[in-house]
ZATI-582378 format. One record per atom (N, C-alpha, C, O, CB): residue in three letters; x, y, z; atom name; residue number from 1. Coordinates in Angstrom, 1 decimal, always signed. Glycine has a CB too. Layout:
> tidren,x,y,z,bavo,kolro
> ALA,X,Y,Z,CA,NUM
...
END
This chain:
> tidren,x,y,z,bavo,kolro
> MET,-28.2,+94.6,+133.4,N,1
> MET,-28.0,+95.7,+132.6,CA,1
> MET,-26.6,+95.8,+132.1,C,1
> MET,-25.7,+95.5,+132.8,O,1
> MET,-28.4,+97.0,+133.3,CB,1
> HIS,-26.4,+96.2,+130.8,N,2
> HIS,-25.1,+96.2,+130.2,CA,2
> HIS,-24.4,+97.6,+130.5,C,2
> HIS,-25.1,+98.6,+130.4,O,2
> HIS,-25.1,+96.0,+128.7,CB,2
> LYS,-23.2,+97.6,+130.8,N,3
> LYS,-22.4,+98.8,+130.9,CA,3
> LYS,-21.7,+99.0,+129.6,C,3
> LYS,-21.1,+98.1,+129.1,O,3
> LYS,-21.4,+98.8,+132.1,CB,3
> MET,-21.9,+100.2,+129.0,N,4
> MET,-21.3,+100.5,+127.7,CA,4
> MET,-20.0,+101.3,+128.0,C,4
> MET,-20.0,+102.3,+128.8,O,4
> MET,-22.3,+101.2,+126.8,CB,4
> ALA,-19.0,+101.0,+127.3,N,5
> ALA,-17.7,+101.7,+127.4,CA,5
> ALA,-17.8,+102.9,+126.4,C,5
> ALA,-18.3,+102.7,+125.3,O,5
> ALA,-16.5,+100.8,+127.2,CB,5
> SER,-17.2,+104.0,+126.7,N,6
> SER,-17.1,+105.1,+125.8,CA,6
> SER,-16.1,+104.8,+124.7,C,6
> SER,-15.1,+104.1,+124.9,O,6
> SER,-16.7,+106.4,+126.5,CB,6
> ALA,-16.4,+105.3,+123.5,N,7
> ALA,-15.4,+105.2,+122.4,CA,7
> ALA,-14.3,+106.2,+122.6,C,7
> ALA,-14.5,+107.2,+123.3,O,7
> ALA,-16.1,+105.4,+121.0,CB,7
> ARG,-13.1,+105.9,+122.1,N,8
> ARG,-12.0,+106.8,+122.2,CA,8
> ARG,-11.4,+107.1,+120.9,C,8
> ARG,-11.4,+106.2,+120.0,O,8
> ARG,-11.0,+106.3,+123.2,CB,8
> PRO,-10.9,+108.3,+120.6,N,9
> PRO,-10.2,+108.5,+119.4,CA,9
> PRO,-9.1,+107.5,+119.1,C,9
> PRO,-8.4,+107.2,+120.0,O,9
> PRO,-9.7,+110.0,+119.3,CB,9
> HIS,-9.0,+107.0,+117.9,N,10
> HIS,-8.0,+106.0,+117.6,CA,10
> HIS,-7.2,+106.4,+116.3,C,10
> HIS,-6.0,+106.4,+116.4,O,10
> HIS,-8.7,+104.7,+117.3,CB,10
> ALA,-7.8,+106.7,+115.3,N,11
> ALA,-7.1,+106.9,+114.0,CA,11
> ALA,-7.5,+108.3,+113.5,C,11
> ALA,-8.6,+108.9,+113.8,O,11
> ALA,-7.4,+105.9,+113.0,CB,11
> ARG,-6.6,+108.9,+112.7,N,12
> ARG,-6.9,+110.2,+112.1,CA,12
> ARG,-7.2,+110.0,+110.6,C,12
> ARG,-6.5,+110.4,+109.7,O,12
> ARG,-5.7,+111.1,+112.3,CB,12
> LEU,-8.3,+109.3,+110.4,N,13
> LEU,-8.8,+109.1,+109.0,CA,13
> LEU,-10.0,+109.9,+108.7,C,13
> LEU,-10.9,+110.1,+109.6,O,13
> LEU,-9.1,+107.6,+108.7,CB,13
> THR,-10.2,+110.3,+107.5,N,14
> THR,-11.4,+111.0,+107.1,CA,14
> THR,-12.3,+109.9,+106.5,C,14
> THR,-11.9,+108.8,+106.2,O,14
> THR,-11.1,+112.1,+106.0,CB,14
> THR,-13.6,+110.3,+106.4,N,15
> THR,-14.6,+109.4,+105.8,CA,15
> THR,-14.1,+109.0,+104.4,C,15
> THR,-14.2,+107.9,+104.0,O,15
> THR,-16.0,+110.0,+105.8,CB,15
> GLY,-13.6,+110.0,+103.7,N,16
> GLY,-13.2,+109.7,+102.3,CA,16
> GLY,-12.0,+108.7,+102.2,C,16
> GLY,-12.0,+107.9,+101.4,O,16
> GLY,-12.7,+111.0,+101.6,CB,16
> GLU,-11.1,+108.8,+103.2,N,17
> GLU,-10.0,+107.9,+103.2,CA,17
> GLU,-10.5,+106.5,+103.6,C,17
> GLU,-10.0,+105.5,+103.0,O,17
> GLU,-9.0,+108.3,+104.3,CB,17
> VAL,-11.5,+106.4,+104.4,N,18
> VAL,-12.0,+105.1,+104.7,CA,18
> VAL,-12.7,+104.5,+103.5,C,18
> VAL,-12.6,+103.3,+103.3,O,18
> VAL,-13.0,+105.2,+105.9,CB,18
> ILE,-13.5,+105.3,+102.8,N,19
> ILE,-14.2,+104.8,+101.6,CA,19
> ILE,-13.1,+104.3,+100.6,C,19
> ILE,-13.3,+103.2,+100.0,O,19
> ILE,-15.0,+105.9,+100.9,CB,19
> ARG,-12.1,+105.0,+100.4,N,20
> ARG,-11.0,+104.6,+99.5,CA,20
> ARG,-10.3,+103.3,+99.9,C,20
> ARG,-10.0,+102.4,+99.1,O,20
> ARG,-10.0,+105.8,+99.3,CB,20
> MET,-10.1,+103.3,+101.2,N,21
> MET,-9.4,+102.1,+101.8,CA,21
> MET,-10.3,+100.8,+101.6,C,21
> MET,-9.8,+99.8,+101.2,O,21
> MET,-9.1,+102.3,+103.3,CB,21
> LEU,-11.6,+101.0,+101.9,N,22
> LEU,-12.5,+99.8,+101.8,CA,22
> LEU,-12.6,+99.4,+100.3,C,22
> LEU,-12.6,+98.2,+100.0,O,22
> LEU,-13.9,+100.2,+102.3,CB,22
> ARG,-12.6,+100.4,+99.4,N,23
> ARG,-12.7,+100.1,+98.0,CA,23
> ARG,-11.4,+99.4,+97.5,C,23
> ARG,-11.5,+98.4,+96.8,O,23
> ARG,-12.9,+101.4,+97.2,CB,23
> ASP,-10.3,+99.9,+98.0,N,24
> ASP,-9.0,+99.2,+97.6,CA,24
> ASP,-8.9,+97.8,+98.2,C,24
> ASP,-8.4,+96.9,+97.5,O,24
> ASP,-7.8,+100.0,+98.2,CB,24
> LEU,-9.4,+97.6,+99.4,N,25
> LEU,-9.4,+96.2,+100.0,CA,25
> LEU,-10.3,+95.3,+99.1,C,25
> LEU,-10.0,+94.1,+99.1,O,25
> LEU,-10.0,+96.3,+101.4,CB,25
> LYS,-11.3,+95.8,+98.5,N,26
> LYS,-12.2,+94.9,+97.6,CA,26
> LYS,-11.5,+94.8,+96.3,C,26
> LYS,-11.9,+93.9,+95.5,O,26
> LYS,-13.6,+95.6,+97.5,CB,26
> GLY,-10.5,+95.6,+96.0,N,27
> GLY,-9.9,+95.5,+94.7,CA,27
> GLY,-10.7,+96.2,+93.6,C,27
> GLY,-10.6,+95.9,+92.4,O,27
> GLY,-9.6,+94.1,+94.3,CB,27
> TRP,-11.6,+97.1,+94.0,N,28
> TRP,-12.5,+97.8,+93.0,CA,28
> TRP,-12.0,+99.1,+92.6,C,28
> TRP,-11.3,+99.8,+93.3,O,28
> TRP,-13.9,+97.9,+93.7,CB,28
> THR,-12.4,+99.5,+91.4,N,29
> THR,-12.2,+100.8,+90.9,CA,29
> THR,-13.4,+101.6,+91.4,C,29
> THR,-14.3,+101.1,+91.9,O,29
> THR,-12.0,+100.9,+89.3,CB,29
> GLN,-13.3,+102.9,+91.2,N,30
> GLN,-14.5,+103.8,+91.5,CA,30
> GLN,-15.7,+103.4,+90.6,C,30
> GLN,-16.8,+103.4,+91.1,O,30
> GLN,-14.1,+105.3,+91.3,CB,30
> THR,-15.4,+103.0,+89.4,N,31
> THR,-16.5,+102.6,+88.5,CA,31
> THR,-17.1,+101.3,+89.0,C,31
> THR,-18.4,+101.2,+89.0,O,31
> THR,-16.0,+102.4,+87.1,CB,31
> GLU,-16.3,+100.4,+89.5,N,32
> GLU,-16.9,+99.1,+90.1,CA,32
> GLU,-17.7,+99.4,+91.3,C,32
> GLU,-18.7,+98.8,+91.5,O,32
> GLU,-15.8,+98.1,+90.3,CB,32
> LEU,-17.2,+100.3,+92.2,N,33
> LEU,-17.9,+100.6,+93.4,CA,33
> LEU,-19.2,+101.3,+93.1,C,33
> LEU,-20.2,+101.1,+93.7,O,33
> LEU,-17.0,+101.5,+94.3,CB,33
> ALA,-19.2,+102.1,+92.0,N,34
> ALA,-20.4,+102.8,+91.6,CA,34
> ALA,-21.5,+101.7,+91.2,C,34
> ALA,-22.6,+101.9,+91.5,O,34
> ALA,-20.1,+103.7,+90.4,CB,34
> LYS,-21.1,+100.7,+90.5,N,35
> LYS,-22.0,+99.6,+90.2,CA,35
> LYS,-22.5,+98.9,+91.4,C,35
> LYS,-23.7,+98.6,+91.5,O,35
> LYS,-21.3,+98.6,+89.2,CB,35
> HIS,-21.7,+98.6,+92.4,N,36
> HIS,-22.1,+97.9,+93.6,CA,36
> HIS,-22.9,+98.8,+94.5,C,36
> HIS,-23.8,+98.2,+95.2,O,36
> HIS,-20.8,+97.4,+94.3,CB,36
> SER,-22.7,+100.1,+94.5,N,37
> SER,-23.4,+100.9,+95.5,CA,37
> SER,-24.5,+101.7,+94.9,C,37
> SER,-25.4,+102.1,+95.7,O,37
> SER,-22.4,+101.9,+96.1,CB,37
> GLY,-24.5,+102.0,+93.6,N,38
> GLY,-25.6,+102.8,+93.0,CA,38
> GLY,-25.2,+104.3,+93.1,C,38
> GLY,-26.1,+105.1,+92.8,O,38
> GLY,-26.9,+102.6,+93.7,CB,38
> ILE,-24.0,+104.6,+93.6,N,39
> ILE,-23.6,+106.0,+93.6,CA,39
> ILE,-22.7,+106.2,+92.4,C,39
> ILE,-21.7,+105.5,+92.2,O,39
> ILE,-22.8,+106.3,+95.0,CB,39
> ASN,-22.9,+107.3,+91.7,N,40
> ASN,-22.1,+107.5,+90.4,CA,40
> ASN,-20.6,+107.8,+90.8,C,40
> ASN,-20.3,+108.3,+91.8,O,40
> ASN,-22.7,+108.6,+89.6,CB,40
> ALA,-19.8,+107.4,+89.8,N,41
> ALA,-18.3,+107.5,+90.0,CA,41
> ALA,-17.9,+109.0,+90.4,C,41
> ALA,-16.9,+109.1,+91.1,O,41
> ALA,-17.6,+107.0,+88.8,CB,41
> THR,-18.5,+110.0,+89.8,N,42
> THR,-18.2,+111.3,+90.1,CA,42
> THR,-18.4,+111.7,+91.5,C,42
> THR,-17.6,+112.3,+92.2,O,42
> THR,-19.0,+112.3,+89.2,CB,42
> ASN,-19.6,+111.2,+92.0,N,43
> ASN,-19.9,+111.5,+93.4,CA,43
> ASN,-19.0,+110.7,+94.4,C,43
> ASN,-18.6,+111.2,+95.4,O,43
> ASN,-21.3,+111.1,+93.8,CB,43
> LEU,-18.6,+109.5,+94.0,N,44
> LEU,-17.6,+108.7,+94.8,CA,44
> LEU,-16.3,+109.4,+94.8,C,44
> LEU,-15.7,+109.5,+95.9,O,44
> LEU,-17.5,+107.3,+94.2,CB,44
> ARG,-15.9,+110.0,+93.7,N,45
> ARG,-14.6,+110.7,+93.7,CA,45
> ARG,-14.7,+111.9,+94.6,C,45
> ARG,-13.7,+112.1,+95.4,O,45
> ARG,-14.3,+111.2,+92.2,CB,45
> MET,-15.8,+112.6,+94.6,N,46
> MET,-15.9,+113.7,+95.5,CA,46
> MET,-16.0,+113.3,+97.0,C,46
> MET,-15.4,+114.0,+97.9,O,46
> MET,-17.2,+114.5,+95.2,CB,46
> LEU,-16.6,+112.1,+97.3,N,47
> LEU,-16.7,+111.6,+98.6,CA,47
> LEU,-15.3,+111.2,+99.1,C,47
> LEU,-14.9,+111.5,+100.2,O,47
> LEU,-17.6,+110.4,+98.7,CB,47
> GLU,-14.5,+110.5,+98.2,N,48
> GLU,-13.2,+110.0,+98.6,CA,48
> GLU,-12.2,+111.2,+98.8,C,48
> GLU,-11.3,+111.1,+99.6,O,48
> GLU,-12.6,+109.1,+97.5,CB,48
> ASN,-12.5,+112.3,+98.2,N,49
> ASN,-11.7,+113.5,+98.4,CA,49
> ASN,-12.2,+114.5,+99.4,C,49
> ASN,-11.8,+115.6,+99.5,O,49
> ASN,-11.5,+114.2,+97.0,CB,49
> ASP,-13.2,+114.0,+100.1,N,50
> ASP,-13.9,+114.8,+101.2,CA,50
> ASP,-14.3,+116.2,+100.7,C,50
> ASP,-14.2,+117.2,+101.4,O,50
> ASP,-12.9,+115.0,+102.4,CB,50
> ARG,-14.9,+116.2,+99.5,N,51
> ARG,-15.4,+117.4,+98.9,CA,51
> ARG,-16.9,+117.6,+99.1,C,51
> ARG,-17.4,+118.7,+98.9,O,51
> ARG,-15.1,+117.5,+97.4,CB,51
> VAL,-17.6,+116.5,+99.6,N,52
> VAL,-19.0,+116.6,+99.9,CA,52
> VAL,-19.3,+115.8,+101.1,C,52
> VAL,-18.5,+114.9,+101.5,O,52
> VAL,-19.9,+116.0,+98.7,CB,52
> GLU,-20.4,+116.2,+101.8,N,53
> GLU,-20.8,+115.5,+103.0,CA,53
> GLU,-21.4,+114.2,+102.6,C,53
> GLU,-22.0,+114.1,+101.5,O,53
> GLU,-21.8,+116.3,+103.9,CB,53
> ILE,-21.3,+113.1,+103.4,N,54
> ILE,-21.7,+111.8,+102.9,CA,54
> ILE,-23.2,+111.6,+102.9,C,54
> ILE,-23.8,+111.1,+102.0,O,54
> ILE,-21.1,+110.8,+103.8,CB,54
> GLY,-23.9,+112.0,+104.0,N,55
> GLY,-25.3,+111.8,+104.0,CA,55
> GLY,-25.8,+110.4,+104.3,C,55
> GLY,-25.1,+109.4,+104.0,O,55
> GLY,-26.0,+112.3,+102.8,CB,55
> LYS,-27.0,+110.3,+104.9,N,56
> LYS,-27.5,+109.0,+105.3,CA,56
> LYS,-27.7,+108.0,+104.2,C,56
> LYS,-27.3,+106.8,+104.3,O,56
> LYS,-28.8,+109.1,+106.1,CB,56
> LYS,-28.3,+108.5,+103.1,N,57
> LYS,-28.5,+107.6,+101.9,CA,57
> LYS,-27.2,+107.0,+101.4,C,57
> LYS,-27.2,+105.8,+101.1,O,57
> LYS,-29.3,+108.3,+100.8,CB,57
> ARG,-26.2,+107.8,+101.2,N,58
> ARG,-25.0,+107.3,+100.7,CA,58
> ARG,-24.3,+106.3,+101.6,C,58
> ARG,-23.7,+105.4,+101.2,O,58
> ARG,-24.0,+108.5,+100.4,CB,58
> VAL,-24.4,+106.6,+102.9,N,59
> VAL,-23.8,+105.7,+103.9,CA,59
> VAL,-24.5,+104.3,+103.8,C,59
> VAL,-23.8,+103.3,+103.7,O,59
> VAL,-24.0,+106.2,+105.4,CB,59
> GLU,-25.8,+104.3,+103.7,N,60
> GLU,-26.6,+103.1,+103.5,CA,60
> GLU,-26.1,+102.3,+102.2,C,60
> GLU,-26.0,+101.1,+102.3,O,60
> GLU,-28.1,+103.3,+103.5,CB,60
> GLN,-25.9,+103.1,+101.2,N,61
> GLN,-25.5,+102.4,+99.9,CA,61
> GLN,-24.1,+101.8,+100.0,C,61
> GLN,-23.9,+100.7,+99.5,O,61
> GLN,-25.5,+103.5,+98.8,CB,61
> LEU,-23.2,+102.5,+100.7,N,62
> LEU,-21.9,+102.0,+100.9,CA,62
> LEU,-21.8,+100.8,+101.8,C,62
> LEU,-21.1,+99.9,+101.6,O,62
> LEU,-20.9,+103.1,+101.3,CB,62
> VAL,-22.6,+100.9,+102.9,N,63
> VAL,-22.7,+99.8,+103.9,CA,63
> VAL,-23.1,+98.5,+103.2,C,63
> VAL,-22.5,+97.5,+103.4,O,63
> VAL,-23.7,+100.1,+105.0,CB,63
> ARG,-24.1,+98.6,+102.3,N,64
> ARG,-24.5,+97.4,+101.6,CA,64
> ARG,-23.4,+96.9,+100.6,C,64
> ARG,-23.2,+95.7,+100.5,O,64
> ARG,-25.8,+97.7,+100.8,CB,64
> ALA,-22.8,+97.9,+99.9,N,65
> ALA,-21.8,+97.5,+98.9,CA,65
> ALA,-20.6,+96.8,+99.6,C,65
> ALA,-20.1,+95.8,+99.1,O,65
> ALA,-21.3,+98.7,+98.1,CB,65
> PHE,-20.1,+97.4,+100.7,N,66
> PHE,-18.9,+96.9,+101.4,CA,66
> PHE,-19.2,+95.8,+102.4,C,66
> PHE,-18.3,+95.1,+102.9,O,66
> PHE,-18.2,+98.0,+102.1,CB,66
> ASP,-20.5,+95.7,+102.8,N,67
> ASP,-20.9,+94.7,+103.8,CA,67
> ASP,-20.2,+95.0,+105.2,C,67
> ASP,-19.6,+94.1,+105.7,O,67
> ASP,-20.6,+93.3,+103.4,CB,67
> VAL,-20.3,+96.3,+105.6,N,68
> VAL,-19.7,+96.7,+106.9,CA,68
> VAL,-20.7,+97.4,+107.7,C,68
> VAL,-21.8,+97.8,+107.2,O,68
> VAL,-18.4,+97.6,+106.6,CB,68
> HIS,-20.4,+97.7,+109.0,N,69
> HIS,-21.3,+98.4,+109.8,CA,69
> HIS,-21.1,+99.9,+109.5,C,69
> HIS,-20.1,+100.4,+109.1,O,69
> HIS,-20.9,+98.2,+111.3,CB,69
> ALA,-22.2,+100.6,+109.6,N,70
> ALA,-22.2,+102.1,+109.2,CA,70
> ALA,-21.2,+102.9,+110.0,C,70
> ALA,-20.7,+103.9,+109.5,O,70
> ALA,-23.6,+102.6,+109.4,CB,70
> ALA,-21.0,+102.5,+111.3,N,71
> ALA,-20.0,+103.3,+112.1,CA,71
> ALA,-18.6,+103.3,+111.5,C,71
> ALA,-17.9,+104.2,+111.7,O,71
> ALA,-20.0,+102.7,+113.5,CB,71
> ILE,-18.3,+102.3,+110.8,N,72
> ILE,-16.9,+102.2,+110.1,CA,72
> ILE,-16.8,+103.4,+109.2,C,72
> ILE,-15.7,+104.0,+109.0,O,72
> ILE,-16.7,+100.9,+109.4,CB,72
> ILE,-17.8,+103.7,+108.4,N,73
> ILE,-17.8,+104.8,+107.5,CA,73
> ILE,-18.0,+106.1,+108.1,C,73
> ILE,-17.4,+107.1,+107.8,O,73
> ILE,-18.8,+104.5,+106.4,CB,73
> MET,-19.0,+106.2,+109.0,N,74
> MET,-19.4,+107.5,+109.6,CA,74
> MET,-18.4,+108.0,+110.7,C,74
> MET,-18.3,+109.2,+110.8,O,74
> MET,-20.8,+107.3,+110.2,CB,74
> PHE,-17.8,+107.1,+111.4,N,75
> PHE,-17.0,+107.5,+112.6,CA,75
> PHE,-15.6,+106.8,+112.5,C,75
> PHE,-15.3,+106.0,+113.4,O,75
> PHE,-17.7,+107.2,+113.9,CB,75
> PRO,-14.9,+107.0,+111.5,N,76
> PRO,-13.6,+106.3,+111.3,CA,76
> PRO,-12.6,+106.6,+112.4,C,76
> PRO,-11.6,+105.8,+112.6,O,76
> PRO,-13.0,+106.6,+110.0,CB,76
> GLU,-12.7,+107.7,+113.1,N,77
> GLU,-11.7,+108.1,+114.1,CA,77
> GLU,-11.9,+107.5,+115.5,C,77
> GLU,-11.2,+107.7,+116.4,O,77
> GLU,-11.7,+109.6,+114.3,CB,77
> TYR,-13.0,+106.6,+115.6,N,78
> TYR,-13.3,+106.1,+117.0,CA,78
> TYR,-13.1,+104.5,+117.0,C,78
> TYR,-13.4,+103.9,+116.0,O,78
> TYR,-14.6,+106.4,+117.4,CB,78
> GLU,-12.7,+104.1,+118.1,N,79
> GLU,-12.6,+102.6,+118.4,CA,79
> GLU,-13.2,+102.4,+119.7,C,79
> GLU,-13.0,+103.1,+120.7,O,79
> GLU,-11.0,+102.2,+118.4,CB,79
> ALA,-14.0,+101.3,+119.8,N,80
> ALA,-14.7,+101.0,+121.0,CA,80
> ALA,-13.6,+100.7,+122.1,C,80
> ALA,-12.7,+100.0,+121.8,O,80
> ALA,-15.7,+99.8,+120.9,CB,80
> LYS,-13.8,+101.2,+123.3,N,81
> LYS,-12.9,+101.0,+124.4,CA,81
> LYS,-13.4,+99.8,+125.1,C,81
> LYS,-14.5,+99.7,+125.6,O,81
> LYS,-12.8,+102.2,+125.3,CB,81
> GLU,-12.5,+98.8,+125.2,N,82
> GLU,-12.9,+97.5,+125.9,CA,82
> GLU,-12.9,+97.8,+127.4,C,82
> GLU,-11.8,+98.2,+128.0,O,82
> GLU,-11.9,+96.4,+125.6,CB,82
> PRO,-14.0,+97.6,+128.1,N,83
> PRO,-14.0,+97.8,+129.6,CA,83
> PRO,-13.1,+96.8,+130.3,C,83
> PRO,-12.9,+95.6,+129.8,O,83
> PRO,-15.4,+97.7,+130.1,CB,83
> LYS,-12.6,+97.1,+131.4,N,84
> LYS,-11.8,+96.2,+132.2,CA,84
> LYS,-12.7,+95.0,+132.6,C,84
> LYS,-13.8,+95.2,+133.1,O,84
> LYS,-11.3,+96.9,+133.5,CB,84
> GLY,-12.2,+93.8,+132.4,N,85
> GLY,-13.0,+92.6,+132.8,CA,85
> GLY,-14.1,+92.3,+131.8,C,85
> GLY,-14.9,+91.4,+132.1,O,85
> GLY,-13.6,+92.8,+134.1,CB,85
> GLY,-14.1,+92.9,+130.6,N,86
> GLY,-15.1,+92.6,+129.6,CA,86
> GLY,-16.4,+93.3,+129.9,C,86
> GLY,-16.5,+94.2,+130.8,O,86
> GLY,-15.3,+91.1,+129.5,CB,86
> LEU,-17.4,+93.0,+129.1,N,87
> LEU,-18.8,+93.6,+129.3,CA,87
> LEU,-19.4,+93.0,+130.6,C,87
> LEU,-19.3,+91.8,+130.8,O,87
> LEU,-19.7,+93.4,+128.1,CB,87
> SER,-20.1,+93.8,+131.3,N,88
> SER,-20.8,+93.3,+132.5,CA,88
> SER,-22.3,+93.3,+132.2,C,88
> SER,-22.8,+94.2,+131.6,O,88
> SER,-20.4,+94.0,+133.8,CB,88
> CYS,-23.0,+92.4,+132.8,N,89
> CYS,-24.4,+92.3,+132.6,CA,89
> CYS,-25.1,+92.6,+133.9,C,89
> CYS,-26.4,+92.6,+133.9,O,89
> CYS,-24.8,+90.9,+132.1,CB,89
END
């Protein structure tokens, strides 16, 4: 059986800041991200400015566009805590 380590707070980023950071890392404008994700640029702007809640559908669209795990977008403030001695089975 695997022992799972608790996540711990790591960074003080909002979901919007993470979306903007991922978009910048790709070198995309909001219009380009809109094409890759299927989310219109106005909604992306509102997401990046934390003016709307992200919702499951938008997370799924961004995960596909950025090719990242959903937790990166949904829980930017947490980092997995490495257990002492690694994972045990």
